[in-house]
Each structure stands twice: as structure tokens, then as C-alpha cells.
C-alpha positions as CSV (number, residue, x, y, z in Angstrom):
1,X,41.1,-1.6,-7.2
2,X,39.7,1.8,-7.9
3,X,38.9,2.0,-11.1
4,X,37.4,-2.0,-10.4
5,X,35.1,-0.7,-7.9
6,X,33.8,2.5,-9.8
7,X,33.7,0.1,-13.3
8,X,31.4,-2.6,-11.1
9,X,29.5,1.2,-9.8
10,X,28.3,1.6,-13.6
11,X,27.7,-1.6,-14.3
12,X,25.2,-1.6,-11.5
13,X,23.9,1.4,-11.4
14,X,23.1,1.1,-15.2
15,X,21.9,-2.6,-14.8
16,X,19.7,-1.2,-12.2
17,X,17.9,2.1,-14.7
18,X,17.9,-0.5,-16.5
19,X,15.4,-3.7,-14.3
20,X,13.3,0.3,-13.0
21,X,10.3,0.1,-14.6
22,X,10.7,3.4,-17.0
23,X,6.5,5.2,-18.4
24,X,5.6,8.0,-20.2
25,X,3.7,8.8,-18.0
26,X,3.7,8.0,-13.8
27,X,0.2,8.6,-12.7
28,X,-0.1,8.5,-8.3
29,X,-3.9,8.2,-6.9
30,X,-6.3,5.8,-8.7
31,X,-9.2,8.7,-8.2
32,X,-11.3,9.2,-10.3
33,X,-8.9,11.9,-11.8
34,X,-6.1,9.2,-12.0
35,X,-8.2,7.2,-14.3
36,X,-9.6,9.0,-16.3
37,X,-6.0,10.6,-17.0
38,X,-4.8,6.8,-17.5
39,X,-7.0,5.9,-20.0
40,X,-6.5,9.3,-21.7
41,X,-2.7,8.8,-21.5
42,X,-3.3,5.0,-23.2
43,X,-5.6,6.6,-25.9
44,X,-3.0,9.1,-27.0
45,X,-0.9,6.0,-27.3
46,X,1.8,6.7,-24.0
47,X,2.4,4.0,-21.7
48,X,1.2,4.8,-19.0
49,X,1.2,3.2,-14.6
50,X,-1.5,4.2,-12.5
51,X,-0.2,3.6,-8.4
52,X,-3.5,3.6,-6.5
53,X,-2.4,2.8,-2.5
54,X,-5.4,0.8,-1.3
55,X,-6.7,-2.3,-2.6
56,X,-9.9,-0.3,-4.7
57,X,-9.3,2.4,-7.0
58,X,-11.9,5.1,-8.0
59,X,-11.8,6.8,-4.6
60,X,-15.0,8.8,-3.7
61,X,-17.0,8.1,-7.1
62,X,-16.5,4.1,-5.9
63,X,-16.4,4.6,-2.8
64,X,-19.4,6.5,-1.3
65,X,-20.3,9.4,-3.0
66,X,-22.8,7.9,-5.7
67,X,-25.3,10.5,-5.8
68,X,-23.4,13.0,-8.1
69,X,-22.7,16.6,-7.4
70,X,-22.5,17.9,-10.3
71,X,-24.3,21.5,-10.8
72,X,-24.7,22.3,-15.2
73,X,-24.5,18.4,-16.6
74,X,-23.7,20.4,-20.0
75,X,-20.3,21.1,-18.5
76,X,-19.3,18.0,-18.2
77,X,-17.8,16.3,-21.3
78,X,-14.4,13.8,-22.1
79,X,-14.0,11.1,-20.7
80,X,-16.1,11.9,-17.7
81,X,-18.9,11.7,-19.0
82,X,-18.6,8.9,-21.0
83,X,-18.6,7.6,-17.5
84,X,-21.7,8.9,-16.8
85,X,-23.1,7.2,-19.4
86,X,-21.7,4.3,-19.0
87,X,-23.3,4.0,-16.4
88,X,-26.8,4.3,-17.9
89,X,-25.7,1.6,-20.3
90,X,-24.7,-0.6,-17.0
91,X,-28.4,-0.2,-15.5
92,X,-29.7,-0.4,-18.6
93,X,-29.3,-4.2,-18.4
94,X,-32.1,-6.4,-16.0
95,X,-29.1,-8.3,-14.5
96,X,-28.1,-5.9,-12.6
97,X,-31.2,-4.7,-11.0
98,X,-31.1,-7.9,-7.6
99,X,-33.2,-6.0,-4.7
100,X,-35.6,-4.0,-7.1
101,X,-36.4,-3.6,-10.3
102,X,-35.4,-0.3,-12.6
103,X,-39.0,0.6,-13.0
104,X,-39.4,0.6,-8.8
105,X,-36.6,3.0,-8.5
106,X,-37.4,7.0,-8.3
107,X,-33.9,8.2,-8.4
108,X,-33.2,11.0,-5.0
109,X,-31.3,14.2,-4.7
110,X,-30.8,17.5,-6.1
111,X,-29.4,15.5,-9.3
112,X,-31.1,12.8,-10.2
113,X,-31.5,11.5,-14.0
114,X,-33.8,13.6,-16.4
115,X,-35.5,11.3,-18.9
116,X,-34.0,11.7,-22.0
117,X,-30.8,12.0,-20.6
118,X,-27.4,10.3,-22.4
119,X,-25.7,9.6,-18.3
120,X,-27.3,8.4,-15.7
121,X,-26.0,10.2,-12.2
122,X,-26.9,8.2,-9.5
123,X,-25.3,4.9,-8.6
124,X,-24.5,1.9,-6.4
125,X,-20.4,2.4,-5.6
126,X,-20.2,-1.5,-6.4
127,X,-21.2,-0.5,-9.9
128,X,-19.0,2.1,-10.3
129,X,-15.8,-0.1,-9.6
130,X,-17.1,-2.7,-12.5
131,X,-17.4,0.6,-15.3
132,X,-14.3,1.5,-14.5
133,X,-13.0,-1.5,-14.5
134,X,-13.8,-2.2,-17.8
135,X,-12.9,0.9,-18.8
136,X,-9.4,0.5,-18.0
137,X,-9.5,-3.3,-19.3
138,X,-9.5,-1.6,-22.8
139,X,-6.7,0.4,-22.4
140,X,-3.0,-0.3,-22.3
141,X,-2.5,0.4,-18.5
142,X,-0.6,-1.1,-15.7
143,X,-2.1,-0.8,-12.5
144,X,0.0,-1.5,-9.5
145,X,-2.0,-1.5,-6.3
146,X,-1.1,-1.2,-2.4
147,X,1.7,0.7,-3.0
148,X,2.3,4.0,-0.8
149,X,4.9,6.7,-1.7
150,X,7.5,7.1,0.3
151,X,6.8,10.7,1.8
152,X,10.1,11.2,3.8
153,X,12.5,11.2,0.4
154,X,10.5,9.0,-2.0
155,X,10.9,12.0,-5.5
156,X,14.3,11.9,-7.4
157,X,14.4,14.7,-9.1
158,X,17.3,15.9,-10.9
159,X,16.6,20.1,-10.8
160,X,13.2,20.9,-11.6
161,X,12.3,17.5,-13.3
162,X,11.5,14.5,-11.7
163,X,13.4,11.3,-12.3
164,X,11.8,8.6,-10.3
165,X,9.1,7.9,-7.8
166,X,10.0,5.4,-4.4
167,X,7.1,3.5,-2.2
168,X,7.6,2.3,0.7
169,X,8.5,-1.2,-0.4
170,X,11.5,0.4,-1.8
171,X,10.1,-0.2,-5.2
172,X,10.9,3.1,-7.7
173,X,8.8,4.0,-11.0
174,X,10.4,6.2,-13.2
175,X,8.9,9.1,-15.6
176,X,8.6,11.4,-18.4
177,X,5.8,12.8,-16.3
178,X,3.9,12.3,-13.1
179,X,0.1,13.5,-12.0
180,X,-0.1,13.9,-8.8
181,X,-3.8,12.2,-8.4
182,X,-4.9,11.8,-4.8
183,X,-6.8,13.6,-3.0
184,X,-4.0,14.6,0.4
185,X,-1.6,16.4,-2.8
186,X,1.2,13.7,-1.0
187,X,3.2,13.6,-4.9
188,X,3.9,17.6,-4.4
189,X,4.0,17.7,-1.6
190,X,7.5,15.4,-1.5
191,X,8.1,17.4,-4.2
192,X,8.8,20.6,-3.0
193,X,6.1,22.1,-4.7
194,X,4.0,25.0,-2.4
195,X,1.0,24.7,-1.1
196,X,-1.1,25.5,1.6
197,X,-3.5,23.8,4.1
198,X,-6.8,25.9,5.7
199,X,-8.7,29.0,5.0
200,X,-7.2,32.2,3.7
201,X,-8.2,35.8,4.4
202,X,-10.6,37.3,2.0
203,X,-8.7,39.9,2.1
204,X,-5.6,37.6,0.2
205,X,-7.3,37.4,-2.7
206,X,-10.4,40.1,-2.4
207,X,-13.0,37.3,-1.2
208,X,-15.8,37.2,0.8
209,X,-16.9,34.1,1.3
210,X,-13.3,32.8,2.6
211,X,-12.1,33.1,6.3
212,X,-14.0,32.2,9.2
213,X,-18.3,32.2,8.9
214,X,-19.0,32.7,12.3
215,X,-22.5,33.0,13.3
216,X,-24.5,33.9,15.9
217,X,-28.3,34.8,15.1
218,X,-31.0,33.4,16.0
219,X,-34.0,31.2,15.2
220,X,-36.5,33.9,14.2
221,X,-33.7,36.3,12.4
222,X,-32.9,32.5,10.0
223,X,-36.4,32.9,8.7
224,X,-35.6,36.1,7.2
225,X,-32.4,36.3,7.1
226,X,-29.4,34.4,4.2
227,X,-26.1,34.3,6.9
228,X,-23.1,31.4,6.3
229,X,-23.6,29.1,9.0
230,X,-26.8,28.7,9.0
231,X,-27.7,25.1,7.3
232,X,-26.3,22.2,9.3
233,X,-26.1,23.9,12.6
234,X,-28.2,24.1,16.0
235,X,-30.9,24.4,17.4
236,X,-30.8,27.6,19.6
237,X,-30.1,27.3,23.1
238,X,-27.9,23.7,23.1
239,X,-25.7,23.8,25.6
240,X,-22.2,23.2,25.7
241,X,-21.1,22.0,29.2
242,X,-20.8,18.3,30.8
243,X,-23.1,19.8,33.5
244,X,-25.4,22.1,32.4
245,X,-25.8,25.6,32.5
246,X,-21.6,25.3,34.7
247,X,-18.4,26.7,32.8
248,X,-16.4,24.9,35.8
249,X,-17.2,21.5,34.4
250,X,-15.5,21.3,31.2
251,X,-17.0,21.6,27.4
252,X,-18.7,18.8,25.9
253,X,-16.5,16.9,23.5
254,X,-15.5,17.8,19.8
255,X,-16.2,21.9,20.7
256,X,-13.2,24.1,20.8
257,X,-12.4,26.0,23.4
258,X,-12.5,29.9,22.6
259,X,-14.3,31.7,20.4
260,X,-14.5,31.2,17.1
261,X,-12.3,34.1,15.5
262,X,-12.7,36.7,13.2
263,X,-15.4,36.8,10.5
264,X,-13.2,37.0,7.5
265,X,-9.9,36.5,9.0
266,X,-8.2,32.5,7.4
267,X,-7.0,29.5,9.8
268,X,-5.6,26.3,9.2
269,X,-9.0,24.5,9.5
270,X,-10.4,22.6,7.0
271,X,-13.8,21.5,6.3
272,X,-15.1,18.1,8.2
273,X,-15.4,14.9,6.8
274,X,-17.6,11.7,6.7
275,X,-17.6,8.6,5.3
276,X,-20.7,9.0,2.9
277,X,-22.5,6.0,4.0
278,X,-24.0,3.3,0.5
279,X,-26.5,1.8,3.5
280,X,-30.4,-0.2,1.8
281,X,-33.8,-1.5,3.7
282,X,-33.5,-4.7,1.8
283,X,-34.0,-7.1,4.7
284,X,-31.7,-9.7,3.3
285,X,-29.0,-7.2,2.2
286,X,-28.9,-5.8,5.5
287,X,-26.5,-4.8,7.9
288,X,-27.7,-3.5,11.0
289,X,-26.3,-0.3,13.6
290,X,-23.7,-2.2,15.3
291,X,-22.6,-0.3,18.8
292,X,-18.5,-0.2,18.4
293,X,-16.2,-1.3,21.1
294,X,-15.5,1.8,22.0
295,X,-18.7,4.2,22.6
296,X,-18.7,6.9,24.4
297,X,-22.1,8.6,25.5
298,X,-20.7,12.1,25.9
299,X,-19.0,12.4,22.6
300,X,-23.5,12.4,21.7
301,X,-24.7,14.1,24.2
302,X,-24.9,17.1,22.4
303,X,-27.0,15.4,19.3
304,X,-29.8,14.4,22.7
305,X,-29.5,17.9,23.8
306,X,-30.0,19.5,20.0
307,X,-33.3,17.4,19.9
308,X,-34.2,18.0,23.6
309,X,-34.0,21.9,23.7
310,X,-36.8,22.7,21.9
311,X,-38.9,19.3,20.8
312,X,-40.8,19.6,17.3
313,X,-38.3,23.0,17.4
314,X,-36.4,20.4,14.4
315,X,-38.8,20.8,11.7
316,X,-39.4,24.5,11.9
317,X,-35.3,25.3,12.0
318,X,-34.8,22.9,9.3
319,X,-36.2,23.7,5.0
320,X,-34.8,21.2,4.0
321,X,-33.9,17.2,4.5
322,X,-35.3,15.0,7.0
323,X,-36.8,17.4,9.0
324,X,-36.4,15.1,12.3
325,X,-33.4,12.4,11.2
326,X,-29.8,14.2,10.3
327,X,-28.7,13.0,6.9
328,X,-29.8,13.6,3.7
329,X,-30.7,9.9,2.8
330,X,-30.8,9.9,-1.6
331,X,-32.2,7.4,-3.2
332,X,-29.6,4.7,-5.3
333,X,-30.1,2.1,-7.5
334,X,-30.9,-1.4,-5.7
335,X,-32.5,0.1,-2.3
336,X,-29.6,2.1,-1.4
337,X,-28.1,5.3,-0.7
338,X,-25.9,7.8,-0.8
339,X,-25.9,8.7,3.3
340,X,-24.8,12.1,3.9
341,X,-24.1,15.0,6.6
342,X,-27.3,17.1,7.6
343,X,-28.3,19.6,11.0
344,X,-26.5,20.7,13.1
345,X,-24.2,17.3,14.5
346,X,-24.4,14.9,11.7
347,X,-21.8,12.6,9.9
348,X,-19.8,15.2,9.8
349,X,-17.1,15.2,12.3
350,X,-16.2,18.3,12.8
351,X,-13.0,19.9,14.1
352,X,-11.4,16.3,14.1
353,X,-10.0,15.8,10.9
354,X,-7.0,19.1,11.0
355,X,-4.2,17.0,11.6
356,X,-4.7,14.7,8.6
357,X,-2.7,16.2,5.9
358,X,0.1,16.2,7.0
359,X,0.1,13.2,9.5
360,X,1.9,9.8,8.6
361,X,0.2,7.0,7.1
362,X,0.0,5.5,10.4
363,X,-1.5,8.6,11.9
364,X,-3.8,8.7,8.9
365,X,-4.8,5.5,10.0
366,X,-6.4,7.0,12.9
367,X,-7.7,9.3,12.0
368,X,-9.4,7.3,10.2
369,X,-10.8,5.4,12.4
370,X,-11.7,7.7,15.1
371,X,-14.3,9.3,11.6
372,X,-15.5,5.9,11.2
373,X,-15.9,4.6,14.7
374,X,-17.0,8.0,16.1
375,X,-19.8,7.9,13.2
376,X,-20.8,4.3,14.1
377,X,-21.8,5.5,17.2
378,X,-23.9,7.8,15.8
379,X,-25.9,5.6,14.0
380,X,-26.5,3.3,16.5
381,X,-27.3,6.3,18.6
382,X,-29.7,7.1,16.6
383,X,-31.9,4.0,15.8
384,X,-31.8,2.2,19.4
385,X,-30.8,4.9,21.9
386,X,-33.5,5.6,24.6
387,X,-32.6,9.4,24.5
388,X,-33.7,9.6,20.5
389,X,-37.3,10.3,20.2
390,X,-39.1,7.0,19.3
391,X,-40.1,8.1,15.6
392,X,-36.1,9.1,14.6
393,X,-35.5,5.6,15.7
394,X,-38.3,3.8,14.1
395,X,-37.1,5.5,10.8
396,X,-33.4,4.7,11.6
397,X,-33.0,1.2,12.5
398,X,-35.1,-0.1,9.1
399,X,-31.7,0.7,7.9
400,X,-27.9,-0.8,7.5
401,X,-25.3,-1.1,5.7
402,X,-24.8,-3.6,2.6
403,X,-23.3,-6.7,2.3
404,X,-22.7,-6.5,-0.7
405,X,-20.7,-3.2,-1.5
406,X,-17.6,-2.6,0.4
407,X,-14.8,-5.3,1.3
408,X,-15.2,-4.8,5.9
409,X,-17.6,-7.3,7.0
410,X,-19.2,-4.8,9.0
411,X,-20.5,-2.4,5.4
412,X,-18.6,-0.2,5.9
413,X,-16.5,1.5,3.0
414,X,-12.8,2.7,4.0
415,X,-13.0,5.8,1.8
416,X,-13.6,8.4,4.1
417,X,-14.1,11.7,2.1
418,X,-11.7,13.7,2.3
419,X,-13.5,17.1,1.3
420,X,-10.0,18.5,1.0
421,X,-6.1,18.6,2.1
422,X,-3.2,20.4,0.6
423,X,-3.7,23.1,-2.2
424,X,-1.2,23.9,-4.5
425,X,-0.3,26.7,-4.7
426,X,0.8,27.8,-8.3
427,X,2.0,30.8,-10.8
428,X,-2.7,31.5,-11.2
429,X,-4.9,30.8,-8.0
430,X,-8.5,30.2,-9.0
431,X,-10.9,32.5,-6.3
432,X,-14.2,33.4,-5.3
433,X,-14.4,36.1,-8.8
434,X,-13.5,33.0,-11.0
435,X,-16.5,31.6,-9.5
436,X,-18.8,34.3,-9.5
437,X,-17.8,35.5,-13.0
438,X,-15.9,38.3,-12.0
439,X,-12.2,37.0,-13.8
440,X,-12.6,35.0,-16.4
441,X,-9.2,32.8,-17.3
442,X,-8.6,32.7,-20.4
443,X,-6.8,28.7,-20.7
444,X,-9.2,26.3,-19.8
445,X,-9.0,22.8,-19.3
446,X,-12.5,22.7,-18.0
447,X,-15.9,23.7,-16.3
448,X,-16.8,23.5,-12.6
449,X,-20.7,23.8,-12.0
450,X,-21.4,23.2,-8.5
451,X,-22.1,26.2,-5.8
452,X,-19.5,27.3,-3.8
453,X,-19.7,24.5,-0.7
454,X,-17.6,24.7,2.9
455,X,-19.2,21.9,5.5
456,X,-18.1,23.6,8.9
457,X,-15.1,23.4,10.0
458,X,-14.8,24.4,14.3
459,X,-17.9,24.3,17.0
460,X,-17.3,27.1,19.2
461,X,-19.4,28.7,22.2
462,X,-21.3,31.7,21.0
463,X,-21.7,34.8,22.9
464,X,-24.9,33.5,24.7
465,X,-23.2,30.5,26.0
466,X,-24.9,27.9,23.7
467,X,-23.2,25.7,20.7
468,X,-22.7,26.6,17.1
469,X,-21.1,25.6,14.1
470,X,-18.6,27.7,11.8
471,X,-17.8,27.5,8.4
472,X,-20.7,26.2,6.2
473,X,-20.7,27.9,3.3
474,X,-23.1,27.9,0.2
475,X,-23.6,29.7,-2.4
476,X,-24.2,29.9,-6.4
477,X,-22.5,30.4,-8.8
478,X,-24.0,32.3,-11.8
479,X,-23.0,29.6,-14.1
480,X,-20.7,27.1,-15.0
481,X,-16.9,28.8,-15.3
482,X,-13.4,27.9,-17.0
483,X,-10.5,26.4,-14.9
484,X,-7.5,27.5,-15.8
485,X,-4.7,25.3,-17.3
486,X,-2.3,27.2,-14.7
487,X,-3.9,26.2,-12.0
488,X,-2.8,22.6,-12.2
489,X,1.2,22.8,-13.0
490,X,2.9,24.2,-10.8
491,X,5.2,27.4,-10.5
492,X,7.8,26.8,-13.2
493,X,10.9,27.3,-11.0
494,X,9.9,23.9,-8.4
495,X,8.7,21.5,-11.0
496,X,8.6,21.4,-15.1
497,X,6.9,17.6,-15.3
498,X,4.2,17.4,-13.0
499,X,0.6,18.3,-13.2
500,X,-2.4,18.2,-10.2
501,X,-6.1,18.2,-11.1
502,X,-7.3,17.2,-7.4
503,X,-5.3,19.6,-5.0
504,X,-5.2,22.0,-7.7
505,X,-3.9,26.4,-7.1
506,X,-7.6,27.4,-5.8
507,X,-8.5,29.6,-2.4
508,X,-10.4,27.2,-0.1
509,X,-13.9,28.8,-1.0
510,X,-13.0,28.2,-4.9
511,X,-12.1,24.5,-4.0
512,X,-15.3,24.3,-2.1
513,X,-16.9,24.2,-6.2
514,X,-14.3,22.8,-7.9
515,X,-14.5,19.6,-5.8
516,X,-16.9,17.5,-7.4
517,X,-15.7,13.8,-9.1
518,X,-17.2,14.8,-12.1
519,X,-14.7,17.6,-12.5
520,X,-11.5,16.1,-11.3
521,X,-12.6,13.2,-14.3
522,X,-12.6,16.3,-16.5
523,X,-9.3,17.7,-15.3
524,X,-7.0,14.3,-15.0
525,X,-8.4,14.2,-18.2
526,X,-6.1,16.9,-19.1
527,X,-3.6,17.4,-17.4
528,X,-2.5,14.1,-19.2
529,X,-3.4,15.3,-22.7
530,X,-0.8,18.3,-21.4
531,X,1.5,15.7,-20.1
532,X,2.1,13.9,-23.8
533,X,1.7,17.0,-25.9
534,X,4.8,18.5,-23.4
535,X,6.2,14.9,-23.9
536,X,6.3,15.3,-27.7
537,X,7.3,19.1,-27.7
538,X,9.6,18.4,-25.3
539,X,8.6,20.9,-23.2
540,X,7.9,21.7,-19.4
541,X,4.3,21.2,-18.5
542,X,4.4,25.0,-18.5
543,X,5.7,26.0,-21.2
544,X,3.2,24.3,-23.8
545,X,1.4,25.7,-26.4
546,X,-1.7,26.6,-25.2
547,X,-3.8,26.7,-28.4
548,X,-2.2,22.7,-29.0
549,X,-3.8,21.9,-25.8
550,X,-7.1,23.2,-26.2
551,X,-7.7,21.6,-30.0
552,X,-6.9,18.8,-29.0
553,X,-9.2,18.6,-25.6
554,X,-11.8,20.6,-28.1
555,X,-11.4,16.7,-30.8
556,X,-11.7,15.0,-27.9
557,X,-15.7,16.3,-26.6
558,X,-14.2,18.6,-23.3
559,X,-16.4,21.4,-22.6
560,X,-14.3,24.4,-22.7
561,X,-16.3,27.6,-22.7
């Protein structure tokens, strides 16, 4: 009887393994990085599975971030540049101009496409989705939607090798190589790979722009001194208390108790999230801003006070962007925008995202919905509230969300801008020294070129008893700089068949430069190339011959220097 049970168990195990989908490369996360990794895997002749936890691929590229943050465009090659070239081809078709003509469109924002370029860097989210769909359809890629990783015990390992991953539905997918292309780093965390959340101290990696970036200087000094947290901050003398001047009345919402901490010290804070709104002023396509059901006027009291404390000071303090409306409203094709945070009280929901990286799926959904309702309330307030200056209301109320962009009836997207979450800690950590060119890696897999950019992390009461934001850093890099292959592979003792092109190994401030969608696509392609070569050489990703990798990357038009 015992022998019979053993035979039955073995037969069941064999049948179970045979029924379990087998792939060369399994990619979790249909972000821009995941898509480029899947395309590269297919082009190199490997079987590939791309798993997207939602119903929409593309992450932020199809979720509102159509005004591409990039820096030096010559740093972008390979599949990433191919995508932007395909965007240009899309808009060369007159049929894709519905709400305006191509001649009427004027590219907006700091990365505008110049005449004669081979690519186009601004686009509607819906256009990006169509281009990605076309690029995927041309390849041999299995794409699975609405499957979320079982984050409790959904990674099956044999020593340092991931054998299979299991979804919440119970479905399992096995592979030779795995790529975590999520913004959150869920696969790497479930595989017990080392990571951090928050800001390192400046001392840890010999940096100057990491950790707490407090700012207690006044508007007069702001005119003459460049300090971090100067931009996207409040007019001087905005009172933080529910009853003005009365600390006993309590702090207004979203202000942290206590001071900001010591400059340069590390903490668990992460830069703020928001929705990169896709707005339109085309009446036939516009959905007016609506007041959310859970609207709380007190949530926007700091916004009112920022306008009321010193009328006319807005134009004096804010040197770029719209002088009165707290947004950067970058023009996109077809009378649409990519609208982002600007000024002291804007679309960034400062300090309200700290729990997101480690939160359960249900808790994350609540955090996302809270961000959406906050931002919906903000836009309704700016457009219609009696305490907002009339010229602000006149400008904002012309805009609304789009009927033809996203799946939700209210025109809001599902994708929250996850500016940072987990960051892997591998054998090499990219730092400020790399960004500034003081340390140059010898195993590049792509270039980053955007400035070191951190949005605000917390809101606090300064030494004078007024409200301030803390955490903003806007520091340029002298030139495009290489990203190390070692920064996308885990420590050898932790996992030998996983690559991480998004939540790569970098400090908070270095990640602030690297974290751009074109770069994520570059890193996704490089990760897939390494995965395929490691399969062919039958080695772990840490033991891959870099010279072989470099040769293949260059042949596929990646830019490495």
C-alpha cells in the first residue's frame, strides 16, 4: 500500500510539473521595462511570459507620464529609442489627430521634440498603449493579465535558483530566468533578496544630497541662495494650525508632528506620489472636475492659506511653471496634457505613501484610492471653491479629465506614480558619486542622464512656527553616466537567476536620477539580454561574461558611453 501511494504521488508530481507552464524567461510586471525585456527575449529566440497584475500594460508610460523626463536624448538607444521612433510614426498618420491637427500642436515641457529628430518624446497615454500593443504583437510573447504574485510564499526556490512563481489564483509559472519589472519590487522581496526603503544617510555612501533636506530660510534668501527644498514649497508665514496661531488646536492635515530631522540623516520617508493627470480643454472630450463624495474642506486649508497669506507673492516666489496655478501643465497631442506637481501644495500627496511598498494588495488599493480622492478634491477646489482666486478658477475650470484615455468612467487612470518603493541592495550600489561622474563603472548596461530629482518627502512646522515641505532635491548631472550591470543582479548568495531593472540597487538620490521610463526600457532590454546569455552559458547571472554581454548590447544599438 505504501509503495502504491509513492507511485501515485510521483505520477501526480510529474503530471503537475508537466501541466505547469515552462518558459525560458518569466517577467513579472508589464511596465515599460517589462515590455522591453519581453521583446528582447523574443528577438533572441527564447520563450517568454510577461505577467501584468492589472488590465493595462505600460505602467506610467501608458498611465499619464507622456511628457518624457529624459535628460540627454542621445543616451537612449535600443528598444527604448525604437518605441519613441514608433511614437513619431504614429503621429505622422493624420488619422491619429482627432482633437487638433498636427500643425496646431506645439510640444510642451522641458523635453520637447525638436525639428528633425528621429523620435517623438511627448505622446498621449492611449498612443503609447497602441504602440506597445503593436510591438508586442510582432513578437512571440505570452502575455497574461490580472495575475498577482502570492507575496507570502509565492516564490519556489531550489537553493539560490527560483524554480517557479505562484500567483494569488494558484497558477504557477516556472522558468529558467526571472525578471522583476515591477515598480514595487514585489518579486525580489518575496524571493528574499535584500532591499531598502527610504533615504540613506549621507554618511553611508559618502553623499551630500541624501537623507533629510530641511530648509528654514526665508523668501528673501531664496532669491540669492540655491538650497534644496526651495522649489515646491510654501509662501513664507503659512500657519500650520487648525486655528491660526493656536498650537493647542492641533495641526492641519498631512503635517508631521515634530521637526524634519537632522540634515543628511537617513529615514524611512519616500518621495511623494501623485497621478500624472491627462487633462483636456476640448469641450467634446472633457469631463469636468467633480467633487469627491468624501471631500473634506480642511484637507485643503493649507492651499487656501498659501494663496491668502501674501496676495501677489506667488509670482515673486515661483520662478518657473505657472505663476498662480499649482501645476506643470505640459501640452500633449490632441489638446491634452501631462499635468504634474508644482508649488508647496499641489498634486503630490506628501507624506501619505510611506506604507505603500510593504502594504498588502488591499492596503495598497486603499492608499491609491486615497491619493485619487485627494487629487480629485484638489482639482475641484482649484476650479470652483470660493476661497480660490478667480483668475485661478477661470484657468483650471477650462480643463477636465478625458473621455477617451482610460477605462474609468471619470477619466482618471489606475496607475499611481510610484516614484520609488523598494530598492534592491546588491554587490554594487549606484550612488551620487556615479551621477556626478566621480565614480565610473566598468560594466555599463545603459546610461542615465536626468538630474538627481527627489520630490518632497514630508511636511512639518519650522523653527518659526510656519509650515514647510522637506525632501525636494533638484541637482543636475554633468553628463550621461553609465549604470552598472551589478546593480541589476542580486547578491550571488541570495539569487542567481533573477534580474531587477526597475527597483535596482541604488541610493535614494541616485535612484532619483535613474528612475525615468526611457532608462527603465533600456535596463529592461539589457536585463533580458543578460538572462538569455546566462541561459546559453549555463551560469548564474553574476557569473556572466561581461564582454559577451557588452558585445550583444552594442550590436542591438544600446548606448553604453
